[in-house]
C-alpha positions in Angstrom: 20.0 35.8 43.2 23.4 37.6 42.9 24.9 39.0 39.7 27.2 36.1 39.2 24.4 33.5 39.2 22.4 35.6 36.8 25.3 35.9 34.4 25.9 32.1 34.5 22.2 31.4 33.7 22.3 33.8 30.8 25.5 32.2 29.5 24.0 28.7 29.6 20.8 29.9 27.7 22.9 31.7 25.0 25.2 28.7 24.7 22.3 26.3 24.3 20.7 28.3 21.5 24.1 28.7 19.8 24.6 24.9 19.8 21.1 24.4 18.4 21.8 26.7 15.5 25.0 24.8 14.6 23.3 21.4 14.0 24.5 20.0 10.7 22.1 20.1 7.7 19.9 17.0 7.7 19.9 16.6 11.5 16.1 16.5 11.9 15.5 14.3 8.8 18.4 12.1 9.7 16.6 10.9 12.8 14.0 9.4 10.5 16.4 8.3 7.7 16.1 4.6 8.4 12.4 4.8 8.7 12.1 6.6 5.3 14.4 4.0 3.7 12.2 1.2 5.1 9.0 2.8 3.6 10.2 2.1 0.0 7.9 4.7 -1.5 8.5 7.5 -4.0 7.9 10.1 -1.4 10.4 8.5 1.0 13.1 8.1 -1.7 12.6 11.7 -2.9 13.1 13.0 0.7 16.3 11.0 0.9 17.5 12.4 -2.4 17.1 16.0 -1.2 18.7 15.1 2.1 21.8 13.7 0.3 21.9 16.8 -2.0 21.7 19.0 1.1 24.7 17.2 2.6 26.7 17.5 -0.5 26.0 21.3 -0.7 27.0 21.6 3.0 30.3 19.9 2.3 30.9 22.5 -0.4 30.3 25.2 2.2 27.1 26.3 0.4 25.1 26.6 3.6 22.2 28.6 2.2 21.3 26.2 -0.5 22.1 23.2 1.8 19.5 24.5 4.2 17.0 25.1 1.4 17.1 21.5 0.2 17.1 20.2 3.7 13.8 22.0 4.3 12.5 20.7 0.9 13.5 17.2 2.1 11.4 17.7 5.3 8.4 19.0 3.3 8.5 15.9 1.0 8.7 13.6 4.1 5.6 15.4 5.5 3.7 14.8 2.2 3.5 18.5 1.4 3.0 19.6 -2.2 6.4 19.8 -4.0 7.0 21.4 -7.4 10.1 21.3 -9.5 12.5 24.1 -9.1 11.9 27.3 -11.2 15.2 28.0 -13.2 14.4 31.7 -13.0 14.6 31.6 -9.2 18.2 30.3 -9.6 19.4 32.9 -12.1 19.5 30.4 -15.0 21.3 31.4 -18.2 18.8 32.5 -20.9 20.3 29.8 -23.2 19.1 27.1 -20.8 15.7 28.4 -19.7 13.8 27.2 -22.8 15.4 23.7 -22.5 14.6 23.5 -18.8 11.0 24.4 -19.4 10.7 21.8 -22.1 12.2 19.1 -19.9 9.9 20.1 -17.0 7.0 19.3 -19.3 8.4 15.9 -20.2 9.0 15.3 -16.5 5.4 16.2 -15.7 4.2 13.8 -18.4 5.9 10.8 -16.7 5.3 11.9 -13.1 2.0 10.2 -12.3 1.1 8.0 -9.3 1.2 4.8 -11.4 4.9 5.3 -12.4 5.8 6.6 -8.9 4.4 3.3 -7.5 6.0 1.1 -10.1 9.4 2.8 -10.2 9.7 4.8 -6.9 13.6 4.9 -6.8 13.9 5.9 -10.5 11.2 8.5 -10.4 12.6 10.1 -7.2 16.0 10.2 -8.7 14.7 11.8 -11.9 12.9 14.5 -9.9 16.0 15.2 -7.9 18.2 15.4 -11.1 15.9 18.0 -12.6 16.1 20.2 -9.5 19.9 19.7 -9.3 20.2 20.8 -12.9 17.9 23.8 -12.4 19.5 24.9 -9.2 23.2 24.2 -9.7 23.9 23.6 -13.4 21.7 26.2 -15.2 24.5 28.8 -15.4 26.3 29.4 -18.6 29.5 27.8 -17.3 27.7 24.4 -17.2 26.8 24.4 -20.8 29.4 21.7 -21.4 28.2 18.1 -20.9 31.4 17.3 -19.0 30.4 19.8 -16.2 26.6 19.3 -16.3 26.4 15.8 -14.7 22.9 16.2 -13.4 21.6 17.4 -16.8 23.2 14.5 -18.6 22.0 11.9 -16.2 18.5 13.5 -16.2 18.2 13.1 -20.0 19.5 9.5 -19.9 17.1 8.4 -17.1 14.1 10.3 -18.6 14.6 8.5 -22.0 14.8 5.1 -20.2 11.5 5.8 -18.3 9.7 7.1 -21.4 10.9 3.9 -23.3 9.6 1.8 -20.4 6.2 3.5 -20.5 5.9 2.9 -24.3 6.8 -0.7 -23.9 4.1 -1.1 -21.2 1.5 0.2 -23.7 2.5 -2.4 -26.2 2.3 -5.2 -23.7 -1.2 -4.4 -22.6 -3.6 -7.3 -23.3 -7.3 -7.1 -23.5 -8.8 -7.5 -20.1 -10.7 -10.8 -19.6 -13.9 -10.3 -17.6 -15.1 -13.2 -15.5 -18.8 -13.0 -15.1 -19.7 -14.6 -11.7 -23.1 -16.2 -11.3 -25.7 -14.3 -9.3 -25.7 -15.5 -5.7 -27.3 -14.9 -2.3 -25.2 -15.3 0.8 -26.3 -16.5 4.3 -24.1 -17.4 7.3 -24.4 -19.5 10.4 -22.4 -18.3 13.4 -20.8 -20.6 15.9 -19.9 -20.4 19.6 -16.2 -20.3 20.6 -14.5 -23.7 20.1 -17.7 -25.4 19.0 -19.0 -26.9 15.8 -22.5 -27.6 17.2 -25.5 -25.5 16.1 -26.6 -23.0 18.7 -30.1 -21.6 19.3 -29.7 -18.7 16.8 -28.8 -21.2 14.0 -32.3 -22.6 13.9 -33.7 -19.1 13.1 -31.1 -18.6 10.4 -31.9 -22.0 8.8 -35.6 -21.1 8.6 -34.6 -18.1 6.4 -32.3 -20.2 4.3 -34.9 -23.0 3.7 -37.6 -20.4 2.9 -35.3 -18.8 0.3 -34.5 -22.2 -1.3 -38.3 -22.9 -1.5 -38.7 -19.7 -3.4 -36.0 -20.5 -5.9 -36.9 -21.2 -9.6 -34.5 -22.8 -12.0 -31.1 -24.4 -11.4 -29.0 -23.5 -8.4 -26.1 -24.8 -6.3 -25.0 -24.3 -2.7 -21.5 -23.6 -1.6 -20.6 -23.9 2.1 -17.4 -22.2 3.2 -16.2 -22.9 6.8 -14.0 -20.5 8.8 -12.7 -20.1 12.3 -11.3 -17.2 14.4 -7.7 -17.0 15.5 -8.0 -18.5 19.0 -6.3 -21.8 19.6 -4.0 -23.8 17.4 -4.1 -23.4 13.6 -4.6 -27.2 13.0 -7.4 -27.3 15.5 -9.1 -24.4 13.8 -8.8 -26.1 10.4 -10.5 -29.2 11.7 -13.1 -27.1 13.5 -14.0 -25.2 10.4 -14.4 -28.5 8.5 -16.7 -29.9 11.1 -18.8 -26.8 11.0 -19.2 -27.1 7.3 -20.2 -30.8 7.5 -22.8 -30.2 10.3 -24.4 -27.4 8.2 -24.4 -29.7 5.1 -26.0 -32.5 7.2 -28.7 -30.1 8.4 -29.6 -29.0 4.9 -29.7 -32.5 3.5 -32.0 -33.6 6.3 -34.3 -30.7 5.4 -34.7 -31.7 1.8 -31.7 -30.2 -0.1 -30.2 -32.7 -2.5 -26.7 -33.6 -1.5 -25.2 -33.4 -5.0 -26.2 -29.7 -5.1 -23.9 -28.9 -2.2 -20.2 -28.2 -2.5 -18.0 -27.6 0.6 -14.8 -25.6 1.3 -12.9 -25.0 4.5 -10.4 -22.3 5.1 -9.7 -22.5 8.9 -8.5 -19.2 10.1 -6.9 -18.1 6.8 -9.8 -16.1 5.4 -11.4 -13.9 8.2 -14.2 -11.4 7.7 -12.5 -9.3 10.3 -8.6 -9.2 10.6 -7.5 -9.8 14.2 -4.3 -10.7 16.1 -3.7 -14.3 17.0 -5.7 -15.3 20.0 -8.4 -12.8 19.6 -12.0 -14.1 19.8 -14.2 -12.9 17.0 -17.6 -14.6 16.3 -17.8 -13.0 12.9 -15.0 -15.2 11.9 -16.5 -18.4 13.3 -18.9 -19.0 10.5 -20.1 -21.2 7.7 -20.9 -19.0 4.7 -23.8 -20.4 2.6 -23.6 -19.2 -1.0 -26.7 -20.0 -3.1 -25.7 -19.6 -6.7 -28.5 -19.1 -9.2 -28.7 -20.4 -12.7 -25.9 -22.9 -12.2 -26.6 -26.6 -13.0 -25.1 -29.5 -11.0 -22.3 -30.3 -13.5 -21.1 -26.8 -14.2 -18.0 -25.4 -12.6 -18.2 -21.9 -11.2 -15.9 -19.2 -9.7 -16.2 -18.8 -6.0 -17.1 -15.2 -5.2 -14.3 -13.5 -3.3 -12.8 -16.7 -1.8 -10.9 -17.5 -5.0 -10.1 -13.9 -5.7 -6.3 -14.2 -5.3 -5.8 -10.5 -5.6 -8.1 -10.0 -2.6 -6.3 -12.7 -0.7 -2.9 -11.2 -1.4 -4.3 -7.8 -0.2 -5.5 -9.5 2.9 -2.1 -11.0 3.7 -0.4 -7.7 3.1 -2.8 -6.0 5.4 -2.1 -8.5 8.1 1.7 -8.2 7.7 1.4 -4.4 7.8 -0.3 -4.6 11.1 2.2 -7.1 12.5 -0.4 -9.9 12.5 0.8 -13.4 11.6 
């Protein structure tokens, strides 16, 4: 390799590193900016707040501080522990240090996971405003409210959040506890696309009948039919209903009084195991048999889990999060 080629290679390497060092603040985080915004979490919004702060500092030719808050934005996005800025590290005026320390205590009091989940945008902005105040407005020149925009907005937002928390405490109602009856659950599994009882079902029914014979006192049976996510949804609804009916018929033929049995059918809407559409899963092809103890034939009762709407909403969210419809 001659001297000219060596020089050219060296020049290319140096030029590449030089270009890399001149990337604008926020370049790395910017690649994930849309993804952070889509998350909608406190952590994501706080990372974006620091990113915008870094950009503003860069516009003002404050490269050192711009890089500092860019790195803080990255640390937030990576879920690393972040603490409010220490005013002493930024050369704060003695007249502001005591006030900043007191406000950090109030910030800590409202900065809990519950509030960060309820008000992610506001809590992220409040955290940023404190750091903006500590880092850029803690000098003596910013004592005037006209110049200390971050400090003024911090106070206003903090008071609004504290008021919100106090109002929440007033609105708290006593929690009503629903006591569900004691129950025992059995299940009958079905073959793909079938509502007929298979060979294993006979063994399961023996256990169920034996358990019923051992029962003392009032009880009711609740049959809940389900299907997996193979085939068309309407077909699965009908299939689940037929499965419930065939189990009911079997129990009646074996001595269970019909008026003690109640039936429900949920098709593919309430799986034991969440799957994508079209996936075969026998655990979801079932009739759940709930034997509820101490319940007479005329008494209404809550259905364990199935009528737990919070559980069902969580199930729907989990399916959406995994892209399952």
